[in-house]
C-alpha positions in Angstrom: 6.3 5.5 1.8 10.0 3.9 1.7 8.2 0.4 2.3 5.9 1.0 -0.3 8.7 1.9 -2.7 10.7 -1.2 -2.4 7.7 -3.5 -2.4 5.1 -3.9 -5.2 2.3 -4.0 -2.5 2.0 -4.2 1.3 -0.8 -5.1 3.4 -2.1 -3.3 6.4 -0.8 -5.6 8.9 2.5 -6.0 7.4 2.9 -2.1 7.5 1.8 -2.0 11.0 4.3 -4.5 12.3 7.1 -2.9 10.2 6.3 0.5 11.4 5.4 -0.5 15.1 2.2 1.7 14.9 -1.3 1.4 16.2 -4.2 0.6 13.7 -5.7 4.1 14.2 -2.4 5.9 13.7 -1.6 3.8 10.6 -5.1 4.3 9.3 -4.8 8.1 9.4 -1.4 8.3 7.6 -2.5 6.0 4.8 -5.8 8.1 4.5 -3.9 11.2 4.2 -1.5 9.6 1.5 -4.7 8.2 -0.4 -6.1 11.7 -0.4 -3.3 13.2 -2.3 -3.0 10.1 -4.6 0.6 9.1 -3.3 -0.8 5.7 -2.9 -3.3 3.3 -4.2 -5.5 1.0 -2.3 -6.9 -2.5 -3.2 -9.2 -4.3 -1.2 -9.9 -8.1 -1.5 -11.1 -10.9 0.6 -9.0 -13.9 2.0 -10.7 -16.8 3.6 -13.8 -14.3 4.1 -11.6 -11.7 5.8 -10.9 -8.2 4.2 -7.4 -7.9 2.9 -6.3 -4.2 2.1 -3.2 -3.9 0.0 -1.2 -0.5 -0.6 1.1 0.5 -3.3 2.9 3.7 -4.2 1.7 5.5 -7.2 3.9 7.5 -9.8 3.0 10.7 -8.0 4.1 9.1 -4.6 7.4 7.9 -6.1 8.1 11.4 -7.3 7.0 13.2 -4.2 9.2 10.8 -2.0 12.1 11.2 -4.3 11.8 15.1 -4.3 11.4 15.0 -0.5 14.8 13.1 -0.1 16.6 15.2 -2.5 15.4 18.1 -0.5 16.9 16.6 2.5 20.0 15.8 1.0 20.3 19.3 -0.3 19.9 20.7 3.3 22.5 18.3 4.8 24.8 19.7 2.1 24.5 23.1 3.3 25.7 22.3 6.7 
């Protein structure tokens, strides 16, 4: 999610390279984020090849911000 928050859109291959994960692993995580509407997916073709772009939704941005805040609170307690 952090990659999607600092970029308007990121394509599948860029995410895969940045995160050093396999196609299957990334696809399953993206599907889970899409299911809860934390990301939006836009599919297009470039040179007759499928090109999938991902972006964070407002709900995804809020959920990530809440997650970071919760982690910060936990760290303050120690």
